[in-house]
KOLGU-118834 format. One record per residue (C-alpha): residue number from 1; x negated, y negated, z negated. Coordinates in steps of 0.5 Angstrom, whole numbers, always signed. Example, Ala and Ser with C-alpha at 12.3 -4.5 7.8 and 13.67 -1.06 7.14 Angstrom:
BEGIN
   num       X       Y       Z
     1     -25      +9     -16
     2     -27      +2     -14
***
This chain:
BEGIN
   num       X       Y       Z
     1    +130    -109      -6
     2    +134    -113     -11
     3    +130    -117     -16
     4    +132    -116     -23
     5    +133    -123     -24
     6    +139    -123     -19
     7    +142    -117     -23
     8    +149    -117     -27
     9    +148    -115     -34
    10    +152    -109     -33
    11    +147    -107     -27
    12    +141    -109     -32
    13    +144    -104     -37
    14    +145     -98     -31
    15    +137     -99     -29
    16    +135     -99     -36
    17    +139     -92     -37
    18    +136     -90     -30
    19    +129     -91     -32
    20    +130     -88     -39
    21    +132     -82     -35
    22    +126     -82     -30
    23    +121     -83     -36
    24    +124     -77     -40
    25    +126     -72     -35
    26    +122     -65     -35
    27    +127     -61     -30
    28    +131     -62     -24
    29    +138     -62     -28
    30    +136     -68     -32
    31    +136     -72     -26
    32    +141     -69     -22
    33    +147     -74     -24
    34    +144     -80     -23
    35    +142     -79     -15
    36    +146     -81     -10
    37    +149     -77      -5
    38    +149     -79      +2
    39    +152     -73      +6
    40    +146     -73     +10
    41    +142     -66      +9
    42    +135     -69     +11
    43    +136     -74      +6
    44    +138     -70      +0
    45    +132     -65      +2
    46    +128     -72      +1
    47    +131     -74      -6
    48    +130     -67      -8
    49    +123     -67      -6
    50    +122     -74      -9
    51    +125     -71     -16
    52    +119     -65     -16
    53    +114     -70     -15
    54    +116     -74     -21
    55    +117     -68     -25
    56    +110     -66     -23
    57    +107     -73     -25
    58    +111     -73     -32
    59    +108     -66     -33
    60    +101     -68     -32
    61    +102     -74     -36
    62    +104     -70     -42
    63     +98     -66     -41
    64     +94     -72     -41
    65     +97     -74     -48
    66     +96     -67     -50
    67     +89     -65     -48
    68     +82     -68     -46
    69     +81     -69     -38
    70     +78     -64     -34
    71     +76     -63     -27
    72     +83     -59     -26
    73     +87     -65     -28
    74     +83     -70     -24
    75     +84     -65     -18
    76     +91     -64     -19
    77     +93     -72     -20
    78     +89     -73     -13
    79     +93     -67     -10
    80     +99     -70     -12
    81     +98     -77     -10
    82     +96     -74      -3
    83    +102     -70      -3
    84    +106     -76      -4
    85    +103     -80      +1
    86    +103     -74      +7
    87    +111     -73      +5
    88    +113     -80      +5
    89    +110     -82     +12
    90    +113     -76     +15
    91    +120     -78     +12
    92    +120     -85     +13
    93    +118     -84     +21
    94    +125     -79     +21
    95    +129     -85     +17
    96    +127     -90     +22
    97    +128     -86     +28
    98    +135     -85     +25
    99    +136     -92     +24
   100    +134     -94     +31
   101    +138     -88     +34
   102    +144     -89     +31
   103    +144     -97     +30
   104    +144     -97     +23
   105    +145    -103     +18
   106    +139    -105     +14
   107    +133    -103     +19
   108    +128    -109     +18
   109    +129    -108     +10
   110    +128    -100     +10
   111    +121    -101     +15
   112    +119    -107     +10
   113    +120    -103      +4
   114    +117     -96      +7
   115    +111    -100      +9
   116    +111    -103      +2
   117    +111     -96      -1
   118    +105     -93      +3
   119    +101     -99      +2
   120    +102     -99      -6
   121    +101     -91      -6
   122     +94     -92      -1
   123     +92     -97      -6
   124     +93     -92     -12
   125     +89     -87      -8
   126     +83     -92      -7
   127     +83     -94     -14
   128     +84     -86     -16
   129     +78     -84     -12
   130     +74     -90     -15
   131     +75     -87     -22
   132     +81     -90     -25
   133     +84     -84     -28
   134     +90     -88     -31
   135     +93     -88     -24
   136     +98     -83     -26
   137    +102     -88     -31
   138    +102     -93     -25
   139    +105     -88     -21
   140    +110     -85     -26
   141    +113     -92     -26
   142    +112     -94     -19
   143    +116     -87     -17
   144    +122     -88     -22
   145    +123     -96     -20
   146    +123     -93     -12
   147    +128     -88     -14
   148    +132     -93     -17
   149    +132     -99     -13
   150    +130     -96      -6
   151    +133     -89      -6
   152    +140     -90     -10
   153    +141     -97      -7
   154    +138     -98      +0
   155    +138     -91      +2
   156    +145     -91      -1
   157    +147     -97      +4
   158    +144     -94     +10
   159    +145     -87     +10
   160    +152     -85      +7
   161    +155     -81     +12
   162    +162     -84     +12
   163    +160     -91     +13
   164    +157     -89     +20
   165    +162     -84     +23
   166    +163     -88     +30
   167    +155     -89     +31
   168    +155     -81     +31
   169    +160     -81     +36
   170    +157     -86     +40
   171    +150     -84     +40
   172    +149     -77     +39
   173    +146     -75     +46
   174    +143     -68     +44
   175    +142     -63     +38
   176    +136     -66     +36
   177    +140     -72     +34
   178    +145     -69     +29
   179    +140     -63     +27
   180    +138     -68     +21
   181    +145     -69     +19
   182    +148     -63     +18
   183    +147     -58     +12
   184    +143     -52     +14
   185    +146     -46     +10
   186    +140     -41     +11
   187    +145     -36     +14
   188    +142     -35     +20
   189    +148     -33     +25
   190    +153     -38     +21
   191    +147     -44     +23
   192    +147     -41     +30
   193    +154     -42     +31
   194    +154     -49     +28
   195    +149     -51     +33
   196    +152     -48     +39
   197    +158     -51     +38
   198    +155     -58     +36
   199    +151     -57     +43
   200    +158     -56     +47
   201    +161     -62     +43
   202    +156     -67     +45
   203    +156     -64     +52
   204    +163     -65     +52
   205    +163     -72     +49
   206    +158     -74     +54
   207    +162     -72     +60
   208    +168     -76     +57
   209    +164     -82     +56
   210    +163     -83     +63
   211    +169     -80     +66
   212    +174     -83     +61
   213    +180     -83     +66
   214    +179     -76     +69
   215    +183     -70     +66
   216    +184     -64     +70
   217    +183     -57     +70
   218    +175     -57     +69
   219    +176     -62     +62
   220    +181     -57     +60
   221    +176     -51     +61
   222    +171     -54     +57
   223    +175     -56     +51
   224    +178     -49     +51
   225    +171     -46     +51
   226    +169     -50     +45
   227    +176     -48     +41
   228    +175     -41     +43
   229    +168     -41     +40
   230    +170     -44     +34
   231    +176     -39     +33
   232    +171     -34     +34
   233    +166     -37     +29
   234    +172     -38     +24
   235    +173     -30     +25
   236    +166     -28     +23
   237    +166     -33     +17
   238    +172     -30     +14
   239    +169     -23     +14
   240    +164     -25     +10
   241    +168     -30      +5
   242    +173     -24      +4
   243    +168     -19      +4
   244    +164     -22      -2
   245    +170     -26      -5
   246    +166     -33      -4
   247    +169     -39      -8
   248    +174     -43      -5
   249    +176     -38      -1
   250    +183     -40      +0
   251    +181     -47      +1
   252    +176     -45      +6
   253    +181     -41     +10
   254    +186     -46     +10
   255    +181     -51     +13
   256    +180     -46     +18
   257    +187     -46     +20
   258    +188     -53     +20
   259    +182     -54     +25
   260    +185     -49     +29
   261    +192     -52     +29
   262    +189     -59     +30
   263    +185     -56     +36
   264    +192     -53     +39
   265    +195     -60     +39
   266    +189     -63     +42
   267    +189     -58     +48
   268    +197     -59     +49
   269    +196     -66     +49
   270    +190     -65     +54
   271    +195     -61     +59
   272    +200     -66     +58
   273    +195     -72     +60
   274    +198     -76     +54
   275    +195     -83     +54
   276    +189     -84     +49
   277    +188     -76     +49
   278    +181     -77     +52
   279    +178     -82     +47
   280    +182     -78     +41
   281    +178     -72     +43
   282    +171     -76     +43
   283    +172     -79     +37
   284    +175     -73     +33
   285    +172     -67     +35
   286    +164     -68     +33
   287    +166     -71     +26
   288    +171     -65     +25
   289    +166     -60     +26
   290    +160     -64     +22
   291    +165     -65     +16
   292    +167     -58     +16
   293    +160     -56     +16
   294    +157     -61     +10
   295    +163     -61      +6
   296    +167     -54      +6
   297    +161     -49      +9
   298    +156     -52      +4
   299    +160     -51      -2
   300    +162     -44      +0
   301    +156     -42      +2
   302    +152     -46      -4
   303    +146     -42      -7
   304    +150     -42     -14
   305    +156     -39     -10
   306    +151     -33      -8
   307    +148     -32     -15
   308    +155     -32     -18
   309    +159     -27     -13
   310    +154     -24      -8
   311    +149     -22     -12
   312    +153     -17     -16
   313    +156     -14     -10
   314    +151     -13      -5
   315    +149      -5      -5
   316    +143      -5      +1
   317    +139     -10      +5
   318    +144     -10     +11
   319    +149     -14      +6
   320    +144     -18      +3
   321    +140     -21      +9
   322    +146     -25     +11
   323    +145     -29      +4
   324    +137     -30      +4
   325    +135     -36      +7
   326    +129     -36     +12
   327    +123     -40     +11
   328    +121     -40     +18
   329    +115     -36     +16
   330    +115     -29     +19
   331    +110     -26     +14
   332    +113     -29      +8
   333    +120     -27     +10
   334    +118     -20     +11
   335    +115     -20      +4
   336    +122     -23      +2
   337    +125     -17      +5
   338    +121     -12      +3
   339    +122     -14      -4
   340    +129     -15      -4
   341    +130      -8      -1
   342    +126      -5      -6
   343    +130      -8     -12
   344    +136      -5      -8
   345    +134      +2      -9
   346    +136      +1     -16
   347    +143      +1     -13
   348    +143      +9     -11
   349    +140     +10     -18
   350    +145      +7     -22
   351    +151     +10     -17
   352    +148     +17     -18
   353    +149     +16     -26
   354    +156     +13     -25
   355    +159     +19     -22
   356    +155     +24     -26
   357    +150     +26     -22
   358    +144     +24     -27
   359    +143     +24     -34
   360    +142     +18     -38
   361    +135     +20     -40
   362    +133     +21     -33
   363    +136     +15     -31
   364    +132     +11     -35
   365    +126     +14     -33
   366    +127     +13     -26
   367    +129      +6     -27
   368    +123      +4     -31
   369    +119      +7     -25
   370    +123      +3     -20
   371    +122      -3     -24
   372    +114      -2     -24
   373    +114      -1     -17
   374    +118      -8     -16
   375    +113     -11     -21
   376    +107      -9     -17
   377    +110     -10     -10
   378    +112     -17     -13
   379    +105     -18     -16
   380    +102     -16      -9
   381    +106     -21      -5
   382    +106     -27     -10
   383     +98     -27      -9
   384     +98     -27      -2
   385    +103     -33      -2
   386     +99     -37      -8
   387     +93     -36      -4
   388     +96     -39      +2
   389     +99     -45      -2
   390     +93     -46      -5
   391     +90     -48      +2
   392     +96     -51      +5
   393    +100     -55      +0
   394     +95     -55      -6
   395     +99     -60     -11
   396    +105     -55     -11
   397    +101     -49     -12
   398    +101     -49     -20
   399    +108     -50     -21
   400    +110     -45     -16
   401    +105     -40     -19
   402    +108     -41     -26
   403    +115     -39     -23
   404    +112     -33     -20
   405    +109     -31     -27
   406    +116     -32     -30
   407    +119     -27     -25
   408    +113     -22     -26
   409    +114     -23     -34
   410    +121     -22     -34
   411    +120     -16     -30
   412    +115     -13     -35
   413    +119     -15     -41
   414    +125     -11     -38
   415    +121      -5     -36
   416    +118      -5     -43
   417    +124      -6     -47
   418    +128      +0     -43
   419    +122      +5     -44
   420    +121      +4     -51
   421    +129      +4     -52
   422    +129      -3     -55
   423    +134      -5     -49
   424    +140      +0     -48
   425    +141      +1     -40
   426    +146      -3     -37
   427    +149      -2     -30
   428    +148     -10     -29
   429    +140      -8     -29
   430    +140      -9     -21
   431    +144     -16     -22
   432    +139     -18     -28
   433    +133     -17     -23
   434    +136     -19     -16
   435    +139     -26     -19
   436    +133     -29     -21
   437    +129     -27     -14
   438    +134     -29      -9
   439    +135     -36     -13
   440    +127     -36     -12
   441    +128     -35      -5
   442    +134     -39      -3
   443    +132     -45      -8
   444    +125     -45      -9
   445    +122     -42      -3
   446    +127     -45      +2
   447    +126     -52      +0
   448    +118     -51      +0
   449    +117     -48      +7
   450    +123     -49     +12
   451    +123     -55     +17
   452    +129     -58     +20
   453    +130     -55     +27
   454    +129     -62     +31
   455    +124     -65     +36
   456    +126     -72     +35
***
């Protein structure tokens, strides 16, 4: 990491500003603008998780200033320290594997700084176990400097995807080699298509690497299969984009058209055996696909897009299911489905009133009844999840339970206000309930529980 004495005046000022942001941050948006974007999906998840660690430690330090220390505080601090250590140990292993696989720059420096982080953290844990309870302040300063000096600088230099495109072309040999690079949208059939097409491209590239001068019908057939898969995938995406009028619709569909035209041009050149066409296909195809996923699909199908457009329109589970991200834990995903389905029962109640089949008084009574059912079901599922969380990821238990409690309290307040007449009924009640719930699934649960589809 760059020593302060080697920095310019402007770099020192920037570092002082970033330190102030990290020290005062209490929610994720406080930090979002100073985190570098590498374009590598698993690095963005790493940055997000590290931000959560920082925020949790900041919260604990606030408690330390406001309240006497008790066993709950001590246990929370210990769980946080251990959670950080377990997370970065796995993360650093992934990073170093990727550096080796793709021959990325900065490998020795990355390993040295990773080891420094782990050694320092293990020392803090030893001190904490020895009774040095002020370790939280040291962790606070240590994490902020790590995010500023290592994440934003060292990781930025090593992992910014646009700087090592050719490394991907030359060294991606199977799905596991690219799974960490691409954005997981959480839309099952779209992610499945992305994987299937990438695997086909990698197989084609390996064949082209060893048979650079042999074209022939077999190579044309392989290329056409990939082009057909892309066209079919775009058609499925188009249905979803147009059905829910997703953001950036025109640009997204234009990108589909542009890629199809590019594929047609490559195919025609392949048939004509144009000089250099094999290398052009090998150099471009995988990058076109990865860039489309990470830059276009990731924007269109982002959580914010779903919350602003889809939530208002979905009427039943068969529509909603496309946009709920899977955690990979069957019992939790099933809880998500059941509660979402129950919330969407509001749609039929609202529609019966809108077409004049239900009186307003009856509508309010039915809505109040359904909100109670939703609240009770949510409380049941949340208790099950919190019990699991307390055992498996204890340092995340308190914050996650707080978020559950907020959802339940908002439901209880909405129900109460409707029941006593403090709040006039609105057809937007479904959106008011569904939006925070889907946001919790897609942003909180997905990030906490899901794991990349890899076996590197």
